[in-house]
Every structure is written in structure tokens, then in C-alpha cells.
C-alpha positions as CSV (number, residue, x, y, z in Angstrom):
1,X,231.4,86.7,-4.1
2,X,230.8,83.1,-3.2
3,X,231.7,80.5,-5.8
4,X,230.6,77.0,-4.5
5,X,233.1,75.2,-6.8
6,X,236.8,74.7,-6.9
7,X,239.1,77.4,-8.4
8,X,239.9,77.1,-12.0
9,X,236.6,75.9,-13.5
10,X,234.5,77.9,-15.8
11,X,232.2,79.3,-13.1
12,X,235.2,80.4,-11.0
13,X,236.9,82.0,-14.1
14,X,233.7,83.9,-15.0
15,X,233.1,85.0,-11.4
16,X,236.7,86.3,-11.1
17,X,236.2,88.2,-14.4
18,X,232.9,89.7,-13.0
19,X,234.5,90.5,-9.7
20,X,237.3,92.5,-11.3
21,X,234.9,94.4,-13.5
22,X,232.3,95.1,-10.8
23,X,235.1,96.3,-8.5
24,X,236.1,98.8,-11.2
25,X,232.4,99.8,-11.8
26,X,231.5,100.3,-8.1
27,X,234.9,101.6,-6.8
28,X,234.5,99.0,-4.1
29,X,236.4,95.7,-3.9
30,X,234.6,92.5,-4.8
31,X,236.5,89.3,-4.0
32,X,235.9,85.7,-4.7
33,X,235.7,83.0,-2.0
34,X,235.6,79.4,-3.2
35,X,233.5,77.1,-1.0
36,X,233.5,73.8,-2.9
37,X,232.0,70.5,-1.9
38,X,229.1,68.1,-2.7
39,X,228.6,69.3,-6.2
40,X,228.2,72.9,-5.1
41,X,225.7,72.1,-2.3
42,X,228.1,72.9,0.5
43,X,228.9,76.5,-0.6
44,X,225.3,77.3,-1.7
45,X,224.0,76.0,1.6
46,X,226.4,78.3,3.5
47,X,225.5,81.2,1.3
48,X,221.8,80.7,1.9
49,X,222.4,81.6,5.6
50,X,224.5,84.7,5.0
51,X,223.1,88.2,5.6
52,X,220.8,89.6,2.9
53,X,222.5,93.0,3.0
54,X,224.0,93.2,-0.5
55,X,227.5,92.2,0.7
56,X,227.1,88.6,-0.5
57,X,226.8,87.6,-4.1
58,X,226.7,84.0,-5.2
59,X,227.9,82.8,-8.7
60,X,226.4,79.5,-9.5
61,X,226.2,76.9,-12.3
62,X,223.3,74.7,-13.5
63,X,223.7,72.4,-10.5
64,X,222.2,75.2,-8.3
65,X,218.9,74.5,-10.1
66,X,219.1,70.7,-10.7
67,X,220.7,69.4,-7.5
68,X,217.6,69.7,-5.4
69,X,216.0,67.3,-7.8
70,X,218.9,64.8,-7.7
71,X,219.6,64.2,-4.0
72,X,216.8,62.1,-2.4
73,X,218.0,63.2,1.1
74,X,217.7,66.8,0.1
75,X,220.2,69.7,-0.2
76,X,220.8,72.5,2.3
77,X,219.0,75.2,0.3
78,X,215.9,75.9,-1.8
79,X,216.9,77.7,-5.0
80,X,213.6,79.6,-5.1
81,X,212.9,80.3,-1.4
82,X,216.4,80.9,-0.2
83,X,217.7,83.1,-3.0
84,X,216.7,85.9,-5.2
85,X,217.7,85.8,-8.9
86,X,219.9,88.6,-10.1
87,X,220.9,87.6,-13.6
88,X,221.8,84.7,-15.9
89,X,225.3,85.9,-16.8
90,X,226.2,83.5,-19.6
91,X,225.5,80.0,-21.1
92,X,227.4,77.4,-23.0
93,X,225.5,74.8,-25.0
94,X,226.0,71.0,-24.7
95,X,227.1,69.1,-27.8
96,X,226.4,65.6,-29.1
97,X,229.5,64.0,-30.6
98,X,230.6,60.6,-31.9
99,X,233.8,58.8,-32.8
100,X,234.4,59.4,-36.5
101,X,234.3,55.7,-37.1
102,X,230.7,55.5,-36.2
103,X,228.7,55.2,-39.5
104,X,226.4,58.2,-38.8
105,X,226.5,61.7,-40.2
106,X,223.4,63.1,-38.6
107,X,221.5,62.7,-35.3
108,X,218.7,60.8,-37.2
109,X,221.2,58.4,-38.7
110,X,222.6,57.8,-35.2
111,X,219.2,57.1,-33.8
112,X,218.5,54.6,-36.6
113,X,221.9,53.0,-36.0
114,X,221.3,52.5,-32.3
115,X,217.8,51.2,-32.8
116,X,219.1,48.7,-35.3
117,X,221.8,47.5,-32.9
118,X,220.2,47.5,-29.4
119,X,222.7,47.2,-26.6
120,X,225.7,47.7,-28.9
121,X,226.3,51.4,-28.4
122,X,227.1,53.4,-25.3
123,X,227.5,57.1,-24.5
124,X,229.9,58.9,-22.2
125,X,228.9,61.7,-19.9
126,X,231.0,63.9,-17.6
127,X,229.1,63.9,-14.3
128,X,226.0,62.2,-13.0
129,X,223.1,64.6,-13.0
130,X,224.9,67.2,-15.2
131,X,222.9,68.6,-18.1
132,X,225.0,66.6,-20.6
133,X,224.0,63.4,-18.7
134,X,220.4,64.5,-18.7
135,X,220.6,65.3,-22.5
136,X,221.8,61.7,-23.1
137,X,218.9,60.2,-21.1
138,X,216.4,62.5,-22.7
139,X,217.5,61.2,-26.2
140,X,217.2,57.6,-25.0
141,X,213.7,58.2,-23.5
142,X,212.4,60.2,-26.4
143,X,213.4,57.6,-29.1
144,X,213.4,54.4,-27.0
145,X,217.1,53.8,-27.4
146,X,218.9,50.8,-25.8
147,X,222.2,52.6,-25.3
148,X,224.3,52.2,-22.1
149,X,225.3,55.3,-20.1
150,X,229.0,55.4,-19.0
151,X,229.7,58.1,-16.3
152,X,233.1,59.8,-16.1
153,X,234.6,62.2,-13.6
154,X,234.8,65.2,-15.9
155,X,234.5,66.0,-19.6
156,X,238.2,65.3,-20.4
157,X,238.1,61.5,-19.7
158,X,234.6,61.2,-21.3
159,X,236.0,62.8,-24.5
160,X,239.2,60.7,-24.4
161,X,237.1,57.6,-24.2
162,X,235.0,58.6,-27.2
163,X,238.0,59.5,-29.2
164,X,239.4,56.1,-28.4
165,X,236.2,54.4,-29.5
166,X,235.5,52.9,-26.0
167,X,232.3,54.9,-25.8
168,X,231.3,55.7,-29.4
169,X,228.9,58.5,-28.4
170,X,229.4,61.5,-26.0
171,X,227.3,64.2,-24.5
172,X,229.4,67.0,-23.0
173,X,229.6,70.7,-22.7
174,X,230.9,72.3,-25.8
175,X,234.1,74.0,-24.6
176,X,236.1,70.9,-23.7
177,X,235.0,69.2,-27.0
178,X,235.6,72.1,-29.3
179,X,239.3,71.6,-30.2
180,X,238.8,67.9,-30.8
181,X,235.8,68.6,-33.1
182,X,237.9,71.1,-35.1
183,X,240.8,68.6,-35.3
184,X,238.5,65.9,-36.6
185,X,239.0,63.6,-33.6
186,X,235.2,63.9,-32.8
187,X,232.3,64.3,-35.2
188,X,229.7,66.8,-33.9
189,X,226.2,65.9,-34.8
190,X,224.4,68.7,-33.1
191,X,225.0,71.7,-30.8
192,X,222.2,71.4,-28.3
193,X,221.2,75.1,-28.5
194,X,218.6,77.3,-30.3
195,X,221.3,79.0,-32.4
196,X,224.3,77.8,-34.2
197,X,227.7,78.4,-32.7
198,X,229.9,80.7,-34.8
199,X,233.0,78.6,-34.3
200,X,231.2,75.5,-35.6
201,X,228.9,77.1,-38.2
202,X,228.3,73.9,-40.1
203,X,227.0,71.9,-37.1
204,X,223.2,72.0,-36.8
205,X,221.2,73.0,-33.7
206,X,219.0,70.6,-31.9
207,X,215.9,71.7,-33.9
208,X,217.7,71.5,-37.2
209,X,218.9,68.0,-36.3
210,X,215.3,66.9,-35.7
211,X,215.4,66.9,-31.9
212,X,213.7,70.1,-31.0
213,X,213.2,70.4,-27.2
214,X,216.6,68.7,-26.5
215,X,218.4,71.9,-25.9
216,X,220.7,71.9,-22.9
217,X,223.1,74.4,-21.5
218,X,225.7,74.9,-18.8
219,X,224.7,78.1,-17.1
220,X,226.6,80.6,-15.1
221,X,224.4,82.9,-13.0
222,X,224.3,85.4,-10.1
223,X,222.0,85.1,-7.1
224,X,221.8,86.8,-3.7
225,X,220.3,85.6,-0.4
226,X,216.5,86.0,-0.2
227,X,215.5,89.3,1.3
228,X,218.3,91.3,-0.3
229,X,216.9,94.8,-1.2
230,X,215.5,95.0,-4.7
231,X,217.4,98.2,-5.3
232,X,220.7,96.3,-4.8
233,X,219.5,93.5,-7.0
234,X,218.6,96.0,-9.8
235,X,222.0,97.7,-9.4
236,X,223.9,94.5,-9.7
237,X,221.9,93.3,-12.7
238,X,222.4,96.7,-14.5
239,X,226.1,96.7,-13.7
240,X,226.5,93.1,-15.0
241,X,224.5,93.9,-18.1
242,X,226.9,96.8,-18.9
243,X,229.9,94.4,-18.4
244,X,228.5,91.9,-20.9
245,X,228.8,94.2,-23.8
246,X,232.5,95.1,-23.2
247,X,234.7,93.7,-26.0
248,X,237.3,92.1,-23.6
249,X,234.6,90.4,-21.5
250,X,232.8,89.0,-24.6
251,X,236.1,87.8,-25.9
252,X,237.0,86.0,-22.7
253,X,233.6,84.4,-22.4
254,X,233.8,83.2,-26.0
255,X,237.2,81.7,-25.3
256,X,235.5,79.7,-22.6
257,X,232.8,78.7,-25.0
258,X,230.1,80.8,-23.3
259,X,227.7,83.4,-24.8
260,X,227.0,86.5,-22.8
261,X,223.3,86.9,-21.7
262,X,222.7,89.2,-18.7
263,X,219.0,88.5,-18.3
264,X,216.7,90.4,-16.0
265,X,215.9,89.0,-12.5
266,X,212.4,88.0,-13.7
267,X,213.8,86.3,-16.8
268,X,216.3,84.3,-14.8
269,X,213.6,83.4,-12.2
270,X,211.5,82.0,-15.1
271,X,214.5,80.1,-16.4
272,X,215.1,78.5,-13.0
273,X,211.5,77.2,-13.0
274,X,211.6,76.0,-16.6
275,X,214.9,74.2,-16.1
276,X,213.5,72.5,-13.0
277,X,210.4,71.4,-14.9
278,X,212.3,70.1,-18.0
279,X,215.1,68.3,-16.2
280,X,213.0,67.1,-13.3
281,X,210.9,65.0,-15.7
282,X,214.0,63.5,-17.2
283,X,215.4,62.7,-13.7
284,X,212.2,61.0,-12.6
285,X,211.7,59.1,-15.9
286,X,215.3,57.9,-15.9
287,X,215.3,57.2,-12.1
288,X,218.5,59.3,-11.6
289,X,219.6,60.1,-8.0
290,X,222.8,60.9,-6.1
291,X,223.2,59.6,-2.6
């Protein structure tokens, strides 16, 4: 089970949970191998060249889908041609938060505030090309906002900056912001998802906040090298689907801020194409690239 990111992150934790449960289900050992580098491109590129015999499974995040659109010199794989989708395992929504001193209680009030004060406000984001970054740029483009983008190396420093008031607005994944929202250190204006999050039941969704179409997730998914037999793909998807309803698995995913999904291969394949279309337009319109 290839994880193209460093150990300890959400993708790695979910992969190790899946590996343990799949080992039990198949009576055959699944083990995780971390191959980090270049935002996941290194490990995914290596996995693309591995045998398509069912012995290699790759657990990826959203960068698997978006990176080919971000790197002008290209990446060492094609997410559609080089891999076959197995399942979208789980997803965690992004969230729009502000420092509590910002005089806005809703997304619409924030938009009006930024429009009335061009160049005064900035937003923090955790990684260039991440979906939180793209959510921030989408809001700017959609409403013509003059709001500076401040990149950080991870969600933790982006959140710390926003709590300190240095960047009054932040777009991040939900899990690293959750405790600060509950403690009142950040004010959540919208969870960028189609459904409300149980742990933050009073925070509106993107549509409820008046910005339908601004949904953004951090995804964790399973793919295999292209050419892997369909019978193996179907077996892996069915086994993963059975795992996602187990109480201890759902509990561990929720603790990470993720919702279990376990989509079919066709559903995940369509999600790859829709994510590329949506975020590709934002990347082009905002002129975002990574050298």
C-alpha cells in the first residue's frame, strides 16, 4: 500500500487503518510504504510504473487530482491514464474562519467588509495549490475581492496567524481548525461542504452561507495501476465499503475530521474529472503554478 506522503499525516493514518482492516478481511498482509516528495508526485510517479497485478494499492489525497494542473513542467503520472479508481474512501470539508475581532458574522458580511476596504484584508492558506488555497481564490474571483493571499507551510501556522490577527481570514481543512473554533479562538463562517458537520451544527454550509458551488474537500482515496484486473478492483472496493460501516473505523475517521464515503470506482472516476474541471478553472483564472 503506497502512501506518497510522509508518515503521520491524515492520508497515512487512514491508509494504515485500512491496511490493518484489509489484512484482517483478506487474511493476507497489507503493509504501508511511505514514498514522500514533491507534494506526492514522487511516490505516485513510482507507483504508476509498478505491476498492475493487484499487489500494489495507492492511497492518495486531493493532490493526486490537482497536481497535474499546477506544475507547468508536468508531473510523472496521469491520474486518469496511469491509474484505475477503486474508491473514494473519505473526505473532510474545508472551512472559512476569521479572527473573532473581524466585524463579520456571516460570509456575506465578510464579503461586504472586504469590498468596502480593498487591500486591507488578507487570508491565510496552508499550502499553495491545496484546496483551501483554491477555495480562497475562488471566493476572490467570484466576488471581485481585493484580498491578499498569504501562504503558509501547513495548516497550524496559518491558523496561528489568524488567531493572532496577522491574517484576519483563513481557509483551511476543518480538522486542524476544529478545536480553535470550539474554543472561540476562531469564528467559523462556513463549512465548505454540502452538509453540516455534526460537531459544528450551528455553522452553515457553503450554500446556506450564500456561496453555493464553493464546496471544497480534502479527499482520501484508493487507486491501483492501470490495467489491474477489474475483479481485483471490485474486490478491494467491496472490502473497503464493508470497513467504512464498522463503528471503530467511523469513530477513528470522525476523530480525524473525515466522513466515510466508500464510493464505487465509477463514482470516484467521475469525481476525479469533476474536481479537475472545477479547480482547473480556478488555477487558470488565478494564474497559480508551482515550479
